[in-house]
N, CA, C and O of each residue as an XYZ file, in Angstrom:
968
protein
N      -8.567     58.585    167.317
C      -7.327     58.122    167.932
C      -7.659     57.249    169.107
O      -8.514     57.606    169.917
N      -7.002     56.103    169.224
C      -7.206     55.238    170.366
C      -6.692     55.939    171.608
O      -5.521     56.315    171.659
N      -7.537     56.125    172.609
C      -7.099     56.735    173.855
C      -6.250     55.736    174.616
O      -6.575     54.549    174.651
N      -5.152     56.204    175.234
C      -4.194     55.324    175.865
C      -4.112     55.608    177.360
O      -4.283     56.746    177.798
N      -3.848     54.559    178.137
C      -3.643     54.720    179.573
C      -2.163     54.640    179.865
O      -1.492     53.701    179.438
N      -1.651     55.610    180.584
C      -0.220     55.686    180.845
C       0.164     54.848    182.055
O      -0.671     54.517    182.896
N       1.470     54.509    182.124
C       2.034     53.855    183.287
C       3.318     54.558    183.672
O       3.558     55.686    183.241
N       4.150     53.911    184.477
C       5.414     54.513    184.848
C       6.429     54.258    183.761
O       6.264     53.360    182.935
N       7.492     55.064    183.767
C       8.505     54.932    182.724
C       9.836     55.421    183.234
O       9.899     56.262    184.131
N      10.893     54.897    182.667
C      12.229     55.393    182.971
C      12.500     56.636    182.153
O      11.656     57.075    181.372
N      13.694     57.206    182.337
C      14.041     58.409    181.596
C      14.101     58.162    180.105
O      14.212     57.021    179.658
N      14.028     59.240    179.337
C      14.052     59.126    177.886
C      15.396     58.606    177.421
O      16.416     58.893    178.047
N      15.421     57.842    176.330
C      16.677     57.328    175.804
C      17.527     58.433    175.220
O      17.058     59.547    174.985
N      18.778     58.106    174.990
C      19.698     59.089    174.418
C      19.154     59.607    173.100
O      18.538     58.867    172.333
N      19.387     60.876    172.849
C      18.915     61.480    171.609
C      17.622     62.230    171.792
O      17.179     62.902    170.861
N      16.988     62.146    172.959
C      15.751     62.869    173.235
C      16.075     64.094    174.080
O      15.601     64.222    175.209
N      16.885     64.994    173.527
C      17.309     66.177    174.250
C      16.242     67.248    174.184
O      15.279     67.147    173.425
N      16.434     68.290    175.005
C      15.527     69.430    174.953
C      15.636     70.101    173.607
O      16.721     70.143    173.027
N      14.518     70.637    173.084
C      14.546     71.306    171.794
C      15.522     72.464    171.783
O      15.950     72.941    172.834
N      15.872     72.914    170.587
C      16.828     73.989    170.387
C      16.256     75.352    170.682
O      15.245     75.468    171.375
N      16.895     76.392    170.161
C      16.537     77.752    170.533
C      15.149     78.182    170.115
O      14.655     79.195    170.610
N      14.491     77.442    169.211
C      13.165     77.857    168.782
C      12.071     77.419    169.743
O      10.903     77.752    169.545
N      12.436     76.678    170.779
C      11.460     76.263    171.773
C      10.974     77.481    172.547
O      11.781     78.287    173.010
N       9.661     77.615    172.688
C       9.107     78.759    173.397
C       9.479     78.663    174.868
O       9.330     77.600    175.470
N       9.964     79.757    175.463
C      10.404     79.765    176.848
C       9.348     80.341    177.785
O       9.310     79.970    178.958
N       8.507     81.222    177.308
C       7.475     81.846    178.120
C       6.189     81.846    177.313
O       6.233     81.743    176.087
N       5.044     81.958    177.976
C       3.797     82.009    177.228
C       3.810     83.135    176.213
O       4.206     84.257    176.529
N       3.381     82.842    175.001
C       3.372     83.837    173.937
C       1.987     83.911    173.340
O       1.263     82.917    173.304
N       1.614     85.106    172.863
C       0.302     85.257    172.246
C       0.194     84.361    171.023
O      -0.837     83.725    170.805
N       1.241     84.308    170.232
C       1.246     83.477    169.029
C       2.636     82.871    168.850
O       3.646     83.481    169.201
N       2.667     81.651    168.295
C       3.933     81.024    167.945
C       4.254     81.318    166.494
O       3.373     81.254    165.636
N       5.482     81.634    166.216
C       5.913     81.897    164.851
C       6.041     80.588    164.078
O       6.348     79.554    164.671
N       5.812     80.613    162.769
C       6.044     79.411    161.958
C       7.460     78.881    162.180
O       8.423     79.646    162.240
N       7.566     77.564    162.298
C       8.862     76.942    162.534
C       9.158     76.671    163.993
O      10.116     75.962    164.300
N       8.352     77.221    164.915
C       8.550     76.973    166.338
C       8.214     75.524    166.685
O       7.248     74.963    166.169
N       9.007     74.931    167.549
C       8.757     73.573    168.004
C       7.958     73.621    169.301
O       8.366     74.283    170.256
N       6.826     72.928    169.342
C       5.999     72.844    170.532
C       5.619     71.388    170.771
O       5.938     70.517    169.962
N       4.931     71.125    171.893
C       4.488     69.782    172.237
C       2.971     69.689    172.115
O       2.244     70.578    172.558
N       2.506     68.602    171.508
C       1.073     68.300    171.407
C       0.846     67.084    172.293
O       1.275     65.979    171.962
N       0.159     67.293    173.440
C       0.072     66.239    174.446
C      -1.387     65.861    174.748
O      -2.308     66.658    174.573
N      -1.558     64.614    175.208
C      -2.855     64.132    175.652
C      -2.740     63.575    177.066
O      -1.786     62.876    177.407
N      -3.743     63.907    177.880
C      -3.805     63.388    179.236
C      -4.417     61.982    179.253
O      -5.235     61.627    178.404
N      -3.996     61.206    180.238
C      -4.506     59.850    180.438
C      -5.988     59.916    180.775
O      -6.388     60.698    181.638
N      -6.809     59.112    180.113
C      -8.242     59.106    180.392
C      -8.565     58.531    181.764
O      -9.595     58.868    182.349
N      -7.697     57.666    182.284
C      -7.924     57.075    183.599
C      -7.368     57.945    184.717
O      -7.803     57.825    185.862
N      -6.419     58.813    184.408
C      -5.795     59.682    185.408
C      -5.411     60.980    184.713
O      -4.331     61.081    184.131
N      -6.284     61.964    184.773
C      -6.077     63.211    184.039
C      -4.895     64.022    184.545
O      -4.507     65.001    183.906
N      -4.312     63.637    185.682
C      -3.137     64.335    186.191
C      -1.871     63.919    185.453
O      -0.823     64.546    185.610
N      -1.963     62.864    184.649
C      -0.777     62.369    183.944
C      -0.949     62.513    182.440
O      -2.054     62.413    181.907
N       0.174     62.750    181.773
C       0.206     62.764    180.314
C       0.697     61.406    179.829
O       1.625     60.834    180.401
N       0.071     60.893    178.774
C       0.489     59.584    178.278
C       0.774     59.580    176.785
O       1.191     58.560    176.237
N       0.557     60.694    176.129
C       0.920     60.844    174.718
C       1.578     62.204    174.555
O       1.054     63.215    175.023
N       2.710     62.229    173.899
C       3.402     63.492    173.628
C       4.042     63.412    172.249
O       4.765     62.466    171.933
N       3.760     64.430    171.433
C       4.293     64.475    170.071
C       4.875     65.860    169.786
O       4.123     66.830    169.694
N       6.179     65.971    169.648
C       6.761     67.253    169.253
C       6.349     67.596    167.819
O       6.389     66.741    166.934
N       5.962     68.832    167.602
C       5.476     69.256    166.292
C       6.054     70.621    165.950
O       6.576     71.324    166.816
N       5.955     70.983    164.684
C       6.423     72.275    164.198
C       5.224     73.139    163.828
O       4.328     72.689    163.113
N       5.204     74.371    164.307
C       4.096     75.274    164.025
C       4.123     75.697    162.558
O       5.149     76.144    162.045
N       2.986     75.549    161.899
C       2.805     75.991    160.517
C       2.142     77.363    160.498
O       2.575     78.266    159.781
N       1.082     77.507    161.296
C       0.355     78.768    161.397
C      -0.277     78.850    162.767
O      -0.778     77.852    163.286
N      -0.257     80.030    163.357
C      -0.892     80.235    164.653
C      -1.566     81.599    164.643
O      -0.895     82.627    164.737
N      -2.895     81.610    164.528
C      -3.677     82.836    164.485
C      -4.817     82.734    165.495
O      -4.939     81.730    166.197
N      -5.642     83.758    165.567
C      -6.793     83.723    166.465
C      -7.777     82.624    166.070
O      -8.524     82.124    166.911
N      -7.777     82.253    164.802
C      -8.756     81.298    164.293
C      -8.240     79.884    164.122
O      -9.040     78.955    164.012
N      -6.928     79.688    164.097
C      -6.413     78.368    163.752
C      -4.987     78.173    164.246
O      -4.139     79.059    164.137
N      -4.750     76.973    164.797
C      -3.395     76.497    165.043
C      -3.161     75.313    164.112
O      -3.882     74.318    164.174
N      -2.161     75.421    163.256
C      -1.785     74.343    162.343
C      -0.359     73.918    162.673
O       0.534     74.759    162.775
N      -0.144     72.614    162.841
C       1.177     72.100    163.166
C       1.485     70.887    162.298
O       0.580     70.216    161.803
N       2.755     70.619    162.123
C       3.225     69.505    161.311
C       3.979     68.522    162.188
O       4.926     68.893    162.881
N       3.550     67.256    162.154
C       4.277     66.180    162.805
C       5.022     65.401    161.736
O       4.419     64.653    160.966
N       6.322     65.579    161.694
C       7.140     65.046    160.615
C       7.427     63.560    160.805
O       7.453     63.073    161.935
N       7.641     62.844    159.717
C       8.039     61.439    159.825
C       9.315     61.309    160.653
O      10.227     62.127    160.532
N       9.373     60.280    161.494
C      10.559     60.033    162.304
C      10.623     60.814    163.588
O      11.619     60.720    164.305
N       9.584     61.596    163.916
C       9.591     62.380    165.142
C       9.589     61.478    166.372
O       8.769     60.564    166.467
N      10.498     61.726    167.314
C      10.503     60.993    168.577
C       9.264     61.368    169.372
O       8.960     62.551    169.524
N       8.548     60.374    169.881
C       7.299     60.637    170.580
C       7.110     59.638    171.717
O       7.881     58.692    171.878
N       6.055     59.879    172.503
C       5.714     59.023    173.629
C       4.325     58.456    173.390
O       3.416     59.169    172.965
N       4.171     57.173    173.665
C       2.863     56.538    173.535
C       2.740     55.442    174.580
O       3.753     54.944    175.073
N       1.499     55.054    174.931
C       1.322     53.941    175.853
C       1.347     52.610    175.109
O       0.981     52.524    173.937
N       1.780     51.595    175.808
C       1.663     50.212    175.346
C       1.155     49.403    176.531
O       1.166     49.889    177.662
N       0.713     48.183    176.287
C       0.335     47.319    177.396
C       1.584     46.997    178.220
O       2.704     47.128    177.727
N       1.396     46.585    179.449
C       2.530     46.365    180.356
C       3.540     45.382    179.798
O       4.733     45.488    180.083
N       3.071     44.417    178.999
C       3.986     43.433    178.426
C       4.586     43.893    177.106
O       5.302     43.132    176.455
N       4.303     45.131    176.701
C       4.853     45.678    175.471
C       3.956     45.530    174.264
O       4.279     46.047    173.195
N       2.839     44.840    174.405
C       1.904     44.686    173.292
C       1.335     46.035    172.887
O       1.005     46.855    173.744
N       1.217     46.268    171.583
C       0.595     47.493    171.100
C      -0.849     47.552    171.585
O      -1.544     46.536    171.600
N      -1.294     48.728    171.976
C      -2.636     48.869    172.537
C      -3.705     48.367    171.572
O      -4.650     47.695    171.985
N      -3.557     48.695    170.280
C      -4.603     48.315    169.332
C      -4.662     46.809    169.111
O      -5.634     46.310    168.544
N      -3.633     46.074    169.550
C      -3.647     44.618    169.412
C      -4.232     43.913    170.631
O      -4.472     42.706    170.597
N      -4.458     44.653    171.696
C      -5.070     44.074    172.889
C      -6.570     43.904    172.647
O      -7.200     44.822    172.120
N      -7.163     42.770    173.009
C      -8.610     42.602    172.834
C      -9.376     43.743    173.485
O      -8.996     44.244    174.544
N     -10.449     44.138    172.841
C     -11.202     45.300    173.294
C     -11.696     45.142    174.731
O     -11.727     46.116    175.483
N     -12.076     43.942    175.114
C     -12.642     43.720    176.446
C     -11.671     44.062    177.566
O     -12.101     44.402    178.668
N     -10.359     43.977    177.303
C      -9.359     44.257    178.343
C      -8.451     45.428    177.981
O      -7.485     45.707    178.691
N      -8.750     46.103    176.896
C      -7.874     47.161    176.402
C      -7.727     48.311    177.398
O      -6.658     48.914    177.493
N      -8.786     48.614    178.135
C      -8.752     49.753    179.048
C      -8.680     49.352    180.514
O      -8.760     50.210    181.393
N      -8.529     48.062    180.789
C      -8.466     47.606    182.178
C      -7.126     46.987    182.547
O      -6.740     47.022    183.716
N      -6.413     46.427    181.593
C      -5.101     45.866    181.885
C      -4.076     46.974    182.089
O      -4.224     48.064    181.535
N      -3.029     46.705    182.885
C      -2.003     47.728    183.125
C      -1.283     48.125    181.846
O      -1.163     47.345    180.902
N      -0.812     49.358    181.849
C      -0.048     49.890    180.719
C       1.221     50.556    181.207
O       1.404     50.787    182.402
N       2.074     50.852    180.280
C       3.287     51.615    180.557
C       3.584     52.520    179.373
O       2.972     52.396    178.312
N       4.526     53.428    179.564
C       4.930     54.363    178.514
C       5.991     53.728    177.623
O       6.836     52.963    178.089
N       5.934     54.052    176.355
C       6.950     53.605    175.408
C       7.448     54.797    174.609
O       6.671     55.665    174.211
N       8.759     54.826    174.381
C       9.347     55.838    173.510
C       9.481     55.255    172.109
O       9.969     54.138    171.938
N       9.051     56.008    171.123
C       9.034     55.496    169.762
C       9.265     56.658    168.811
O       9.550     57.775    169.243
N       9.143     56.396    167.525
C       9.197     57.438    166.507
C       7.978     57.323    165.615
O       7.512     56.222    165.323
N       7.456     58.474    165.179
C       6.278     58.469    164.322
C       6.636     57.882    162.969
O       7.585     58.320    162.320
N       5.868     56.885    162.552
C       6.126     56.248    161.268
C       5.190     56.837    160.219
O       4.278     57.593    160.554
N       5.407     56.502    158.976
C       4.526     56.975    157.910
C       5.011     58.269    157.296
O       6.195     58.602    157.353
N       4.078     58.988    156.711
C       4.438     60.150    155.894
C       4.245     61.485    156.588
O       4.388     62.526    155.947
N       3.928     61.494    157.867
C       3.720     62.741    158.580
C       2.252     63.137    158.606
O       1.452     62.667    157.797
N       1.911     64.012    159.553
C       0.528     64.418    159.764
C       0.465     65.925    159.963
O       1.240     66.492    160.734
N      -0.462     66.567    159.264
C      -0.765     67.981    159.490
C      -1.979     68.039    160.406
O      -3.017     67.456    160.096
N      -1.859     68.742    161.540
C      -2.949     68.837    162.509
C      -3.478     70.268    162.526
O      -2.709     71.227    162.592
N      -4.802     70.397    162.467
C      -5.464     71.692    162.455
C      -6.422     71.769    163.627
O      -7.248     70.875    163.815
N      -6.321     72.832    164.421
C      -7.172     72.972    165.602
C      -7.671     74.406    165.697
O      -6.887     75.354    165.660
N      -8.990     74.552    165.820
C      -9.610     75.855    165.994
C      -9.913     76.048    167.474
O     -10.446     75.139    168.111
N      -9.583     77.228    168.045
C      -9.768     77.446    169.486
C     -11.200     77.133    169.940
O     -12.171     77.569    169.321
N     -11.308     76.381    171.015
C     -12.593     76.090    171.612
C     -13.358     74.941    171.000
O     -14.324     74.471    171.600
N     -12.965     74.468    169.827
C     -13.692     73.354    169.209
C     -13.296     72.029    169.860
O     -12.122     71.822    170.165
N     -14.260     71.129    170.077
C     -13.961     69.854    170.734
C     -13.469     68.790    169.767
O     -13.821     67.618    169.903
N     -12.678     69.175    168.817
C     -12.026     68.239    167.905
C     -10.860     68.937    167.216
O     -10.787     70.165    167.181
N      -9.963     68.145    166.676
C      -8.937     68.644    165.758
C      -9.038     67.819    164.480
O      -9.533     66.692    164.497
N      -8.568     68.384    163.379
C      -8.648     67.720    162.080
C      -7.236     67.420    161.610
O      -6.395     68.316    161.530
N      -6.982     66.159    161.300
C      -5.660     65.723    160.878
C      -5.699     65.341    159.405
O      -6.673     64.746    158.943
N      -4.653     65.679    158.670
C      -4.551     65.327    157.248
C      -3.465     64.289    157.069
O      -2.360     64.423    157.594
N      -3.801     63.241    156.312
C      -2.876     62.149    156.033
C      -2.620     62.057    154.525
O      -3.507     62.307    153.708
N      -1.389     61.692    154.185
C      -1.015     61.488    152.789
C      -0.400     60.107    152.607
O       0.163     59.535    153.540
N      -0.515     59.588    151.404
C       0.249     58.408    151.012
C       1.638     58.873    150.578
O       1.954     60.059    150.666
N       2.446     57.960    150.121
C       3.760     58.327    149.604
C       3.608     59.231    148.382
O       2.608     59.182    147.667
N       4.616     60.041    148.172
C       4.654     60.996    147.061
C       3.499     61.992    147.152
O       3.012     62.493    146.139
N       3.073     62.267    148.378
C       2.086     63.306    148.654
C       0.742     63.077    147.963
O       0.079     64.026    147.545
N       0.358     61.836    147.850
C      -1.003     61.535    147.387
C      -1.931     61.653    148.592
O      -1.807     60.898    149.556
N      -2.861     62.606    148.530
C      -3.719     62.858    149.683
C      -4.606     61.657    149.956
O      -5.196     61.085    149.039
N      -4.695     61.279    151.234
C      -5.452     60.095    151.635
C      -6.789     60.463    152.265
O      -7.837     60.066    151.756
N      -6.772     61.217    153.366
C      -8.024     61.541    154.061
C      -7.791     62.589    155.147
O      -6.664     62.863    155.559
N      -8.917     63.162    155.590
C      -8.958     63.944    156.827
C      -9.415     63.025    157.942
O     -10.165     62.077    157.708
N      -8.963     63.306    159.160
C      -9.362     62.527    160.330
C      -9.806     63.502    161.405
O      -9.020     64.344    161.837
N     -11.043     63.403    161.838
C     -11.576     64.297    162.861
C     -11.416     63.606    164.205
O     -12.127     62.645    164.499
N     -10.495     64.085    165.015
C     -10.218     63.491    166.317
C     -11.007     64.253    167.379
O     -10.671     65.388    167.717
N     -12.066     63.617    167.907
C     -12.867     64.253    168.943
C     -12.076     64.265    170.247
O     -11.549     63.237    170.672
N     -11.998     65.437    170.878
C     -11.121     65.613    172.028
C     -11.546     66.834    172.831
O     -12.344     67.651    172.371
N     -11.004     66.946    174.035
C     -11.228     68.121    174.868
C     -10.630     69.350    174.170
O      -9.532     69.266    173.619
N     -11.338     70.495    174.185
C     -10.710     71.704    173.629
C      -9.343     71.919    174.270
O      -9.190     71.763    175.482
N      -8.369     72.268    173.473
C      -6.990     72.278    173.887
C      -6.652     73.437    174.829
O      -7.056     74.578    174.604
N      -5.900     73.118    175.893
C      -5.367     74.129    176.801
C      -3.976     74.517    176.321
O      -3.138     73.655    176.057
N      -3.742     75.790    176.212
C      -2.499     76.306    175.644
C      -1.565     76.756    176.767
O      -1.995     77.413    177.716
N      -0.294     76.400    176.652
C       0.700     76.829    177.630
C       1.975     77.225    176.892
O       2.001     77.234    175.662
N       3.035     77.555    177.639
C       4.213     78.169    177.023
C       4.805     77.335    175.896
O       5.210     77.880    174.869
N       4.858     76.019    176.080
C       5.568     75.168    175.127
C       4.676     74.209    174.372
O       5.173     73.253    173.777
N       3.360     74.436    174.375
C       2.513     73.539    173.610
C       1.054     73.612    173.987
O       0.586     74.601    174.550
N       0.335     72.538    173.663
C      -1.092     72.430    173.960
C      -1.374     71.059    174.557
O      -0.715     70.075    174.221
N      -2.376     71.005    175.461
C      -2.767     69.773    176.128
C      -4.241     69.509    175.885
O      -5.048     70.436    175.822
N      -4.587     68.234    175.748
C      -5.969     67.849    175.522
C      -6.190     66.472    176.135
O      -5.298     65.911    176.771
N      -7.389     65.937    175.937
C      -7.702     64.564    176.324
C      -8.558     63.956    175.221
O      -9.554     64.545    174.802
N      -8.172     62.796    174.763
C      -8.875     62.151    173.663
C     -10.244     61.650    174.115
O     -10.413     61.237    175.262
N     -11.222     61.690    173.204
C     -12.583     61.269    173.529
C     -13.010     59.996    172.796
O     -14.203     59.730    172.644
N     -12.039     59.222    172.349
C     -12.252     57.877    171.796
C     -12.919     57.871    170.416
O     -12.435     57.191    169.512
N     -13.999     58.598    170.237
C     -14.781     58.556    169.007
C     -14.182     59.495    167.961
O     -13.734     60.593    168.292
N     -14.177     59.060    166.691
C     -13.567     59.850    165.625
C     -14.377     59.726    164.342
O     -15.319     58.937    164.255
N     -13.990     60.522    163.348
C     -14.583     60.422    162.014
C     -13.472     60.435    160.981
O     -12.436     61.072    161.172
N     -13.696     59.731    159.896
C     -12.777     59.743    158.764
C     -13.509     60.369    157.579
O     -14.640     59.993    157.274
N     -12.861     61.320    156.916
C     -13.461     62.050    155.801
C     -12.576     61.854    154.571
O     -11.358     62.014    154.640
N     -13.202     61.505    153.446
C     -12.453     61.141    152.253
C     -12.530     62.239    151.182
O     -13.399     63.109    151.241
N     -11.620     62.192    150.209
C     -11.590     63.250    149.185
C     -12.897     63.432    148.424
O     -13.167     64.523    147.921
N     -13.717     62.379    148.330
C     -15.004     62.530    147.638
C     -16.090     63.098    148.549
O     -17.260     63.140    148.169
N     -15.705     63.536    149.751
C     -16.568     64.151    150.764
C     -17.443     63.147    151.506
O     -18.293     63.546    152.302
N     -17.256     61.878    151.265
C     -17.927     60.879    152.075
C     -17.217     60.786    153.434
O     -16.073     61.219    153.575
N     -17.899     60.226    154.418
C     -17.322     60.135    155.755
C     -17.884     58.912    156.470
O     -18.883     58.329    156.048
N     -17.227     58.541    157.554
C     -17.700     57.433    158.383
C     -17.222     57.641    159.813
O     -16.185     58.258    160.057
N     -18.009     57.106    160.762
C     -17.587     57.096    162.151
C     -16.436     56.098    162.303
O     -16.390     55.078    161.616
N     -15.520     56.404    163.202
C     -14.429     55.485    163.526
C     -14.376     55.264    165.030
O     -14.709     56.157    165.810
N     -13.958     54.078    165.429
C     -13.704     53.722    166.828
C     -14.952     53.773    167.708
O     -14.854     54.043    168.905
N     -16.120     53.517    167.126
C     -17.332     53.484    167.943
C     -17.269     52.359    168.971
O     -17.820     52.488    170.064
N     -16.603     51.262    168.631
C     -16.476     50.161    169.584
C     -15.648     50.586    170.794
O     -15.971     50.224    171.926
N     -14.587     51.351    170.561
C     -13.761     51.830    171.671
C     -14.523     52.849    172.520
O     -14.404     52.861    173.745
N     -15.292     53.686    171.866
C     -16.121     54.672    172.554
C     -17.102     53.971    173.498
O     -17.272     54.390    174.643
N     -17.737     52.921    173.025
C     -18.677     52.168    173.852
C     -17.954     51.446    174.986
O     -18.434     51.418    176.119
N     -16.794     50.861    174.672
C     -16.055     50.130    175.704
C     -15.555     51.070    176.789
O     -15.565     50.714    177.968
N     -15.126     52.241    176.416
C     -14.656     53.218    177.399
C     -15.764     53.575    178.385
O     -15.502     53.781    179.570
N     -16.999     53.647    177.897
C     -18.126     53.917    178.787
C     -18.373     52.734    179.716
O     -18.623     52.922    180.907
N     -18.304     51.526    179.182
C     -18.511     50.343    180.019
C     -17.448     50.226    181.106
O     -17.722     49.740    182.203
N     -16.223     50.679    180.789
C     -15.115     50.562    181.737
C     -14.986     51.770    182.656
O     -14.024     51.872    183.418
N     -15.944     52.679    182.589
C     -15.957     53.796    183.516
C     -15.023     54.937    183.187
O     -14.760     55.783    184.042
N     -14.508     54.983    181.951
C     -13.610     56.065    181.561
C     -14.357     57.274    181.017
O     -13.757     58.323    180.782
N     -15.662     57.132    180.816
C     -16.446     58.241    180.273
C     -17.874     58.168    180.810
O     -18.638     57.290    180.411
N     -18.242     59.081    181.710
C     -19.616     59.094    182.233
C     -20.627     59.340    181.120
O     -20.283     59.850    180.054
N     -21.869     58.974    181.380
C     -22.894     59.074    180.344
C     -23.100     60.506    179.870
O     -23.314     60.739    178.680
N     -23.038     61.465    180.784
C     -23.208     62.862    180.380
C     -22.118     63.323    179.440
O     -22.384     64.000    178.448
N     -20.879     62.949    179.758
C     -19.765     63.314    178.886
C     -19.902     62.617    177.536
O     -19.657     63.225    176.494
N     -20.292     61.346    177.551
C     -20.464     60.612    176.302
C     -21.499     61.284    175.407
O     -21.329     61.348    174.189
N     -22.581     61.787    176.020
C     -23.597     62.480    175.237
C     -23.036     63.752    174.608
O     -23.352     64.078    173.464
N     -22.209     64.463    175.357
C     -21.601     65.685    174.810
C     -20.632     65.358    173.679
O     -20.553     66.092    172.694
N     -19.901     64.266    173.819
C     -18.962     63.864    172.768
C     -19.724     63.481    171.501
O     -19.341     63.870    170.398
N     -20.796     62.723    171.663
C     -21.591     62.343    170.492
C     -22.189     63.579    169.830
O     -22.263     63.646    168.603
N     -22.616     64.559    170.625
C     -23.146     65.803    170.064
C     -22.058     66.561    169.312
O     -22.320     67.152    168.264
N     -20.846     66.546    169.842
C     -19.730     67.181    169.139
C     -19.483     66.486    167.808
O     -19.200     67.139    166.804
N     -19.589     65.168    167.802
C     -19.425     64.432    166.558
C     -20.476     64.816    165.533
O     -20.170     64.957    164.349
N     -21.720     64.987    165.984
C     -22.778     65.395    165.058
C     -22.527     66.805    164.527
O     -22.822     67.098    163.368
N     -21.980     67.677    165.377
C     -21.635     69.021    164.908
C     -20.533     68.958    163.859
O     -20.553     69.716    162.888
N     -19.576     68.060    164.049
C     -18.524     67.891    163.051
C     -19.108     67.372    161.736
O     -18.682     67.786    160.658
N     -20.079     66.469    161.826
C     -20.729     65.953    160.619
C     -21.432     67.092    159.876
O     -21.389     67.143    158.646
N     -22.069     67.994    160.598
C     -22.698     69.142    159.956
C     -21.672     70.008    159.239
O     -21.932     70.521    158.151
N     -20.516     70.165    159.850
C     -19.431     70.932    159.205
C     -18.988     70.242    157.919
O     -18.751     70.896    156.904
N     -18.879     68.925    157.969
C     -18.479     68.172    156.778
C     -19.527     68.319    155.686
O     -19.191     68.549    154.524
N     -20.810     68.184    156.060
C     -21.881     68.286    155.071
C     -21.898     69.649    154.394
O     -22.200     69.752    153.205
N     -21.573     70.695    155.151
C     -21.528     72.049    154.586
C     -20.197     72.335    153.902
O     -20.019     73.385    153.283
N     -19.285     71.414    154.015
C     -17.909     71.542    153.518
C     -17.288     72.867    153.983
O     -16.767     73.665    153.204
N     -17.380     73.043    155.310
C     -16.816     74.225    155.931
C     -15.350     74.047    156.243
O     -14.733     73.047    155.875
N     -14.797     75.039    156.933
C     -13.387     74.985    157.323
C     -13.166     73.817    158.298
O     -14.015     73.561    159.152
N     -12.035     73.109    158.179
C     -10.917     73.387    157.279
C     -10.957     72.586    155.979
O     -10.018     72.653    155.186
N     -12.034     71.829    155.751
C     -12.077     70.930    154.597
C     -12.027     71.692    153.271
O     -11.466     71.205    152.290
N     -12.607     72.869    153.248
C     -12.690     73.646    152.018
C     -11.438     74.469    151.743
O     -11.340     75.109    150.697
N     -10.478     74.461    152.666
C      -9.411     75.463    152.647
C      -8.163     75.068    151.880
O      -7.197     75.831    151.851
N      -8.156     73.894    151.256
C      -7.037     73.521    150.402
C      -5.786     73.063    151.127
O      -4.702     73.066    150.544
N      -5.914     72.668    152.393
C      -4.729     72.246    153.132
C      -4.111     70.978    152.559
O      -2.939     70.697    152.812
N      -4.871     70.212    151.797
C      -4.294     68.995    151.213
C      -3.181     69.303    150.223
O      -2.397     68.418    149.882
N      -3.099     70.560    149.753
C      -2.025     70.970    148.841
C      -0.820     71.540    149.590
O       0.202     71.849    148.977
N      -0.934     71.676    150.878
C       0.161     72.245    151.687
C       1.353     71.293    151.723
O       1.193     70.074    151.659
N       2.565     71.876    151.827
C       3.780     71.082    151.973
C       4.686     71.737    153.018
O       4.718     72.965    153.102
N       5.421     70.958    153.817
C       6.297     71.527    154.841
C       7.518     72.218    154.234
O       7.957     71.888    153.132
N       8.040     73.162    154.964
C       9.266     73.853    154.575
C      10.422     72.851    154.670
O      10.658     72.300    155.745
N      11.141     72.602    153.584
C      12.230     71.617    153.629
C      13.366     72.014    154.565
O      14.198     71.179    154.920
N      13.407     73.292    154.969
C      14.471     73.742    155.862
C      14.164     73.445    157.329
O      15.043     73.587    158.179
N      12.934     73.035    157.640
C      12.584     72.764    159.028
C      13.356     71.576    159.570
O      13.501     70.551    158.903
N      13.849     71.730    160.793
C      14.542     70.652    161.477
C      13.532     69.771    162.204
O      12.438     70.213    162.553
N      13.917     68.530    162.423
C      13.054     67.596    163.139
C      13.032     67.982    164.617
O      14.092     68.095    165.232
N      11.839     68.187    165.207
C      11.795     68.511    166.644
C      12.327     67.351    167.475
O      12.235     66.191    167.074
N      12.880     67.677    168.628
C      13.336     66.641    169.552
C      12.378     66.541    170.731
O      11.593     67.453    170.987
N      12.452     65.442    171.431
C      11.589     65.189    172.576
C      12.327     65.550    173.851
O      13.336     64.917    174.164
N      11.860     66.554    174.606
C      12.569     66.925    175.842
C      12.408     65.858    176.915
O      11.401     65.151    176.947
N      13.397     65.741    177.790
C      13.316     64.749    178.857
C      12.167     65.047    179.812
O      11.605     64.132    180.413
N      11.819     66.310    179.953
C      10.712     66.682    180.833
C       9.424     66.875    180.042
O       8.661     67.801    180.318
N       9.180     66.021    179.075
C       8.019     66.139    178.198
C       6.703     66.115    178.971
O       5.702     66.652    178.495
N       6.687     65.502    180.157
C       5.444     65.367    180.914
C       5.333     66.378    182.054
O       4.528     66.193    182.966
N       6.120     67.427    182.012
C       6.087     68.419    183.081
C       4.720     69.102    183.151
O       4.016     69.233    182.150
N       4.371     69.528    184.352
C       3.131     70.278    184.547
C       3.402     71.732    184.213
O       4.314     72.326    184.788
N       2.644     72.324    183.308
C       2.895     73.714    182.940
C       2.744     74.650    184.139
O       1.834     74.496    184.954
N       3.645     75.613    184.230
C       3.543     76.593    185.300
C       2.333     77.494    185.105
O       1.771     78.024    186.064
N       1.949     77.653    183.863
C       0.859     78.554    183.578
C       0.048     78.042    182.400
O       0.581     77.878    181.302
N      -1.201     77.794    182.614
C      -2.104     77.425    181.522
C      -2.963     78.639    181.192
O      -3.288     79.435    182.073
N      -3.334     78.778    179.909
C      -4.174     79.904    179.510
C      -5.089     79.477    178.396
O      -5.886     80.280    177.909
């Protein structure tokens, strides 16, 4: 995932109300399937700010795995360049140095299933084509997620892997990973740890371990689930992290 730098923003547009009664109000040991939570990322340039927020629906929450569904059309928050240009369209040399701002948008495409194991420095995302034709797994290298009452928080580490149904794989966004280091967003020690995490993920892929072996590509969302909404205070600081 391209790491984004946040800027200032006005209030959320109409229709981005607080989630309904299934929103968790206090820290809970586990979220029940169908619960709406927030999956957020902190700004790489300013870790005190959140610059990506995606409301998701809990599929499974156990000691070993958190699985969530980001449905098509979900209202979300993402950074754009100050002039409104999409981040991925900005030349790499200035992508992390030019000013940015927050944009409210909706998730396009066919939806994403996200799988995260506690303490692991990555999450695994599943993508489908139309009519549920499985496309690929995506290993998003990131800070192990901090859990709070209404969701989880992390920070993207620029470097990723793409894994295909034939079990082949490739590194993704190595150019962004290198540029982030040149621009001072990732010290050399952290970069070494991220690369080591990537190699550990490659070992998992080679062994075809969890979650690749677990058949999640056959999973389908409950048609009764409602689309999560984006709360106006999506960037609030959690009262309690655990």
